C-alpha positions as CSV (number, residue, x, y, z in Angstrom):
1,X,-119.2,-63.9,37.6
2,X,-120.2,-67.4,36.6
3,X,-121.6,-67.9,40.3
4,X,-123.2,-65.0,40.3
5,X,-125.3,-65.5,36.9
6,X,-126.5,-69.2,38.6
7,X,-127.7,-67.2,41.5
8,X,-129.8,-64.8,39.1
9,X,-130.8,-67.6,36.9
10,X,-131.9,-69.7,39.8
11,X,-133.6,-66.5,41.7
12,X,-135.5,-66.3,38.3
13,X,-136.5,-70.0,38.0
14,X,-138.1,-69.8,41.8
15,X,-139.9,-66.5,41.3
16,X,-141.5,-67.8,37.9
17,X,-142.8,-71.2,39.7
18,X,-141.8,-74.0,37.6
19,X,-144.6,-76.0,39.1
20,X,-147.5,-73.5,38.1
21,X,-146.2,-72.1,34.3
22,X,-147.6,-73.6,31.0
23,X,-145.1,-76.3,30.4
24,X,-145.9,-78.0,34.0
25,X,-149.7,-77.8,33.2
26,X,-149.1,-79.4,29.7
27,X,-147.1,-82.2,31.0
28,X,-150.2,-82.5,34.0
29,X,-152.7,-82.9,30.9
30,X,-150.7,-85.4,29.3
31,X,-151.4,-89.3,29.6
32,X,-149.1,-91.5,30.8
33,X,-147.3,-93.7,27.6
34,X,-144.8,-96.1,26.9
35,X,-141.5,-95.8,24.9
36,X,-139.7,-98.3,23.0
37,X,-135.7,-98.8,23.0
38,X,-134.8,-99.6,19.4
39,X,-131.1,-99.4,18.7
40,X,-127.3,-98.2,19.4
41,X,-126.3,-95.8,17.1
42,X,-123.1,-93.5,17.0
43,X,-124.7,-89.9,16.3
44,X,-122.7,-86.8,15.0
45,X,-119.4,-86.1,16.7
46,X,-119.2,-89.7,17.5
47,X,-121.9,-89.3,20.5
48,X,-122.6,-93.3,21.5
49,X,-126.7,-92.9,22.1
50,X,-129.4,-95.2,22.4
51,X,-132.4,-94.4,19.9
52,X,-135.9,-95.1,20.5
53,X,-138.5,-96.7,18.1
54,X,-140.1,-93.2,18.1
55,X,-142.1,-90.3,20.2
56,X,-145.2,-91.7,21.6
57,X,-148.4,-89.7,20.3
58,X,-149.0,-88.5,23.6
59,X,-145.6,-87.0,23.7
60,X,-145.6,-85.7,20.3
61,X,-148.8,-83.8,21.3
62,X,-147.1,-82.0,24.2
63,X,-144.3,-81.0,22.0
64,X,-146.4,-79.1,19.7
65,X,-148.2,-77.4,22.6
66,X,-144.6,-76.3,24.3
67,X,-143.6,-75.4,20.8
68,X,-146.4,-73.0,20.4
69,X,-145.9,-70.8,23.7
70,X,-144.0,-67.7,22.9
71,X,-140.7,-67.4,23.8
72,X,-139.8,-70.8,23.4
73,X,-136.5,-71.3,21.1
74,X,-136.5,-73.3,18.3
75,X,-136.2,-77.4,18.9
76,X,-132.7,-78.2,18.2
77,X,-132.2,-81.5,15.7
78,X,-130.9,-83.5,18.4
79,X,-134.6,-83.9,20.1
80,X,-136.6,-84.4,16.9
81,X,-136.0,-87.8,17.4
82,X,-136.1,-89.7,20.8
83,X,-132.8,-91.0,22.3
84,X,-130.7,-91.1,25.2
85,X,-126.8,-90.2,25.0
86,X,-124.8,-92.6,26.8
87,X,-121.2,-91.7,26.4
88,X,-119.0,-88.6,24.3
89,X,-115.5,-88.6,22.8
90,X,-112.8,-87.5,25.4
91,X,-111.4,-84.5,24.4
92,X,-108.8,-84.6,21.7
93,X,-109.9,-88.0,20.2
94,X,-111.3,-88.5,16.8
95,X,-112.7,-91.9,15.0
96,X,-111.0,-93.1,12.3
97,X,-113.0,-94.6,8.8
98,X,-111.9,-97.9,10.5
99,X,-112.7,-97.4,14.0
100,X,-116.2,-96.0,13.1
101,X,-116.8,-99.2,11.0
102,X,-116.3,-101.3,14.0
103,X,-118.4,-99.3,16.1
104,X,-121.3,-99.8,14.0
105,X,-121.0,-103.0,13.6
106,X,-121.1,-103.5,17.6
107,X,-124.3,-101.2,17.4
108,X,-126.1,-103.6,15.2
109,X,-125.0,-106.5,17.2
110,X,-126.1,-104.8,20.3
111,X,-129.3,-103.8,19.1
112,X,-130.3,-107.3,17.8
113,X,-129.7,-108.9,21.2
114,X,-131.8,-106.1,22.9
115,X,-134.7,-105.9,21.0
116,X,-134.8,-110.3,21.5
117,X,-134.2,-109.2,25.0
118,X,-137.5,-107.0,24.6
119,X,-139.7,-109.5,22.8
120,X,-139.2,-107.8,19.9
121,X,-138.3,-110.4,17.5
122,X,-139.2,-108.4,14.1
123,X,-137.0,-105.1,13.4
124,X,-140.1,-103.0,15.2
125,X,-142.9,-104.5,17.1
126,X,-144.8,-102.3,19.5
127,X,-146.2,-105.4,21.4
128,X,-143.1,-105.6,23.2
129,X,-141.9,-104.3,26.5
130,X,-141.3,-100.8,26.9
131,X,-140.6,-98.4,29.3
132,X,-143.7,-96.2,30.9
133,X,-143.4,-92.7,31.3
134,X,-145.1,-91.8,33.9
135,X,-143.5,-88.4,34.5
136,X,-141.4,-85.6,33.1
137,X,-138.7,-83.3,34.4
138,X,-138.0,-79.8,33.9
139,X,-134.1,-79.7,34.8
140,X,-131.9,-76.4,35.1
141,X,-128.6,-77.6,34.6
142,X,-125.1,-76.9,35.3
143,X,-123.6,-79.4,32.4
144,X,-125.4,-80.8,29.3
145,X,-125.2,-84.4,30.3
146,X,-127.5,-83.2,33.6
147,X,-124.8,-84.7,36.1
148,X,-124.7,-81.5,37.8
149,X,-127.9,-79.8,38.1
150,X,-129.2,-76.6,40.2
151,X,-132.7,-77.7,40.2
152,X,-134.8,-80.6,39.1
153,X,-138.9,-80.2,39.1
154,X,-140.3,-83.4,38.4
155,X,-144.2,-83.1,37.2
156,X,-146.3,-86.4,36.9
157,X,-148.4,-87.0,34.0
158,X,-152.0,-87.3,33.9
159,X,-152.8,-90.4,36.1
160,X,-157.0,-89.8,35.8
161,X,-156.4,-90.9,31.8
162,X,-156.0,-94.3,31.3
163,X,-152.7,-95.3,29.8
164,X,-152.3,-94.2,26.3
165,X,-151.2,-97.6,24.4
166,X,-151.0,-95.6,21.1
167,X,-148.1,-97.0,18.9
168,X,-145.5,-94.8,17.5
169,X,-147.1,-93.5,14.1
170,X,-146.0,-94.7,10.7
171,X,-144.5,-91.3,9.9
172,X,-142.6,-90.8,13.5
173,X,-140.9,-94.3,13.0
174,X,-140.2,-93.7,9.5
175,X,-138.4,-90.3,10.8
176,X,-136.5,-92.7,13.0
177,X,-135.4,-94.7,10.8
178,X,-134.2,-92.1,8.1
179,X,-132.0,-90.9,11.1
180,X,-131.1,-94.7,11.8
181,X,-130.0,-95.4,8.2
182,X,-127.9,-92.5,7.5
183,X,-125.1,-95.2,9.6
184,X,-124.4,-96.9,6.6
185,X,-123.9,-94.0,4.1
186,X,-120.4,-93.6,2.6
187,X,-119.9,-90.4,3.7
188,X,-121.6,-90.4,7.1
189,X,-117.7,-91.1,8.9
190,X,-117.5,-87.3,7.9
191,X,-120.3,-86.4,10.8
192,X,-119.0,-88.8,13.1
193,X,-115.3,-87.3,12.8
194,X,-116.6,-83.7,13.1
195,X,-115.1,-81.4,16.1
196,X,-117.5,-80.6,19.0
197,X,-119.5,-82.5,21.3
198,X,-116.5,-84.0,23.2
199,X,-116.2,-84.3,27.0
200,X,-115.8,-80.4,27.9
201,X,-118.9,-79.8,25.7
202,X,-120.9,-82.0,27.9
203,X,-119.5,-82.3,31.4
204,X,-117.9,-78.5,30.9
205,X,-119.9,-75.7,33.0
206,X,-123.4,-75.1,30.9
207,X,-126.3,-73.3,31.7
208,X,-129.6,-74.5,30.5
209,X,-133.4,-75.7,31.3
210,X,-134.8,-78.6,29.7
211,X,-137.7,-81.0,29.6
212,X,-136.9,-84.8,29.9
213,X,-137.6,-88.0,31.1
214,X,-135.4,-89.7,33.4
215,X,-134.7,-93.3,33.1
216,X,-133.5,-94.2,36.6
217,X,-132.8,-97.7,35.8
218,X,-131.7,-99.1,39.4
219,X,-134.7,-97.5,40.7
220,X,-137.0,-99.3,38.2
221,X,-135.3,-102.9,39.0
222,X,-135.5,-102.4,42.7
223,X,-139.5,-102.9,42.0
224,X,-140.4,-106.2,43.5
225,X,-143.2,-108.1,41.5
226,X,-145.3,-107.4,44.5
227,X,-145.1,-103.9,44.2
228,X,-144.0,-103.5,48.0
229,X,-141.1,-101.0,46.9
230,X,-142.7,-98.8,44.7
231,X,-141.3,-96.5,42.4
232,X,-144.7,-94.2,43.0
233,X,-148.1,-94.3,43.8
234,X,-149.2,-93.3,40.6
235,X,-146.7,-95.8,39.1
236,X,-148.2,-98.4,41.0
237,X,-152.1,-97.6,40.1
238,X,-151.0,-98.9,36.4
239,X,-152.0,-102.3,35.5
240,X,-149.8,-105.0,36.4
241,X,-149.2,-106.2,33.2
242,X,-147.8,-102.8,32.5
243,X,-145.6,-102.7,35.4
244,X,-144.4,-106.0,34.9
245,X,-143.6,-105.2,31.0
246,X,-141.5,-102.1,32.4
247,X,-139.7,-104.0,34.8
248,X,-138.5,-106.3,32.3
249,X,-137.7,-103.5,29.8
250,X,-135.5,-102.1,32.4
251,X,-133.8,-105.1,33.7
252,X,-133.1,-106.0,29.6
253,X,-132.3,-102.2,29.1
254,X,-129.7,-102.2,31.9
255,X,-128.1,-105.6,30.9
256,X,-127.9,-104.1,27.6
257,X,-126.5,-101.1,28.6
258,X,-123.5,-102.9,30.4
259,X,-122.8,-105.3,27.2
260,X,-122.5,-102.3,25.0
261,X,-120.3,-100.3,26.9
262,X,-118.2,-103.8,27.4
263,X,-118.1,-104.3,23.6
264,X,-116.7,-100.6,23.0
265,X,-114.3,-100.7,25.9
266,X,-113.0,-104.4,24.8
267,X,-112.6,-103.2,21.2
268,X,-111.0,-99.7,22.1
269,X,-109.8,-99.2,25.7
270,X,-111.5,-97.0,28.4
271,X,-109.8,-94.2,27.1
272,X,-111.5,-93.3,23.9
273,X,-115.1,-92.2,25.5
274,X,-116.2,-90.8,28.7
275,X,-119.6,-92.5,29.7
276,X,-122.4,-90.6,31.6
277,X,-123.5,-91.6,35.0
278,X,-126.6,-94.0,35.1
279,X,-128.4,-91.4,37.3
280,X,-128.2,-88.6,34.6
281,X,-129.3,-90.8,31.8
282,X,-132.7,-89.5,30.0
283,X,-134.7,-88.8,27.1
284,X,-134.8,-85.5,25.8
285,X,-138.4,-84.2,25.1
286,X,-136.9,-80.7,24.1
287,X,-134.8,-78.1,25.3
288,X,-136.7,-75.0,26.9
289,X,-133.5,-72.4,27.3
290,X,-130.1,-72.5,26.3
């Protein structure tokens, strides 16, 4: 039954021509922009995440266009602020208040180091290094962490337009800060200790369609300074200062992710969390189905 469902949905996706639909068109009309890593954060159900300073204005515009399409489901709360999910609790594991406090302390310390490595010496400085969003992927997934996929359609953003370097709006950043600041509220442990969003949720079989930006940090880090190992021709069309900033951000973020995981596993061992593969790491723009 499950296999036949996959076959039917794959055939439907193929017939609907993802590359010719309105979501693909909206993406192609969206200028390339920059997203800034901001803070490690323990989300609800204990999920470990990396939050960004906010969605760039160009991506917010895209989200509004997609939301206006008939048949698009209501946006989930989880994609209303930009993040990358890094790890989830293993099945039958739960955080105690003491464990959560230690995790929150690790998040704060590792976040400070990350911001400094990005050149952000203030709490939020959009002049620091950031990652270029030059493409988005429509992923027809077989599990929610995107480690297993049936179809990935990559859409380049509009390279005919200048890079959109507008900073994250004050309203958008304030929205993120409201989420992040909840980590220090007395009753927040109740949310991180709730059932759900464990390993079976993220890695078990589940079908859906989502729009994401894929981090692919190892590929970014393979870019040589002279551009001989180009991630893409369109990426190479960006100013060298922007490409260098993207490379520095990728190196800094890759190092920060390794350090964060090491600190978590030093404190709690390797049996508490299951970490998602580097190849699957992404920033969710919004769900399209499922």
